C-alpha positions in Angstrom: -23.4 336.2 323.7 -26.5 336.3 321.6 -29.2 338.6 323.1 -32.6 336.8 323.2 -35.4 338.5 321.3 -38.1 339.8 323.8 -41.9 340.1 323.2 -44.1 342.0 325.6 -47.5 340.9 326.7 -49.6 343.3 328.5 -53.1 342.6 329.7 -55.0 345.6 328.5 -56.4 347.7 331.3 -57.3 350.5 329.0 -55.4 352.7 326.5 -54.0 354.8 329.3 -52.3 351.9 331.2 -51.0 350.6 327.8 -49.5 353.9 326.8 -48.0 354.4 330.4 -46.3 351.0 330.2 -45.0 351.7 326.7 -43.7 355.0 327.7 -42.3 354.0 331.1 -40.5 351.0 329.8 -39.2 353.0 326.6 -40.6 350.3 324.3 -40.6 350.4 320.5 -44.0 351.4 318.8 -44.7 347.8 318.0 -43.9 346.3 321.2 -47.5 346.1 322.6 -49.1 345.5 319.3 -50.7 342.4 320.6 -52.1 344.2 323.7 -53.6 347.0 321.5 -55.1 344.5 319.0 -56.8 342.5 321.8 -58.1 345.7 323.5 -59.5 346.9 320.2 -61.0 343.6 319.3 -62.3 342.3 322.4 -62.2 345.1 325.0 -60.9 344.8 328.6 -61.7 341.3 329.8 -59.9 341.8 333.2 -57.1 339.4 334.1 -58.2 336.8 331.5 -57.2 339.1 328.8 -53.5 338.1 329.4 -54.2 334.7 328.0 -55.6 336.3 324.9 -52.6 338.5 324.3 -50.4 335.6 325.0 -52.1 333.3 322.5 -51.9 336.4 319.9 -48.1 336.6 320.5 -47.7 332.8 320.1 -49.8 332.7 317.0 -47.8 335.4 315.5 -44.6 333.4 316.0 -43.1 335.0 319.0 -39.8 333.3 320.0 -37.5 333.7 322.9 -38.5 335.5 326.1 -41.9 337.0 326.6 -42.3 339.8 329.4 -46.0 339.3 330.7 -47.5 342.1 332.7 -51.0 342.4 333.9 -52.7 344.9 336.2 -55.9 344.7 338.3 -58.1 346.7 340.4 -56.5 349.4 342.6 -53.4 349.2 340.3 -52.4 345.7 341.5 -49.7 344.1 339.2 -48.5 340.7 338.2 -45.4 339.9 336.1 -44.0 336.8 334.6 -40.9 336.1 332.4 -41.8 333.1 330.0 -39.6 331.5 327.4 -41.1 330.0 324.3 -39.7 326.5 323.8 -37.5 326.1 320.5 -39.5 323.1 319.4 -42.7 324.9 318.8 
């Protein structure tokens, strides 16, 4: 069975949270590149940041599954598993 390609979308809560997710999940160096790029270019825009990160992933040609994680005040968390349609 072919394994789907995964992309990771993480709403930036700051560099420490991005690094914690990256290390805690054992991701590759480039797995959170879109999250880091949005944090650097736009800063932390709270939960709305997730839409910017998802857009960056889709614009870069993300295929298959996207693991989407967002964190809020008091370290609340949200997670979604999204699948990019093949006909995009």
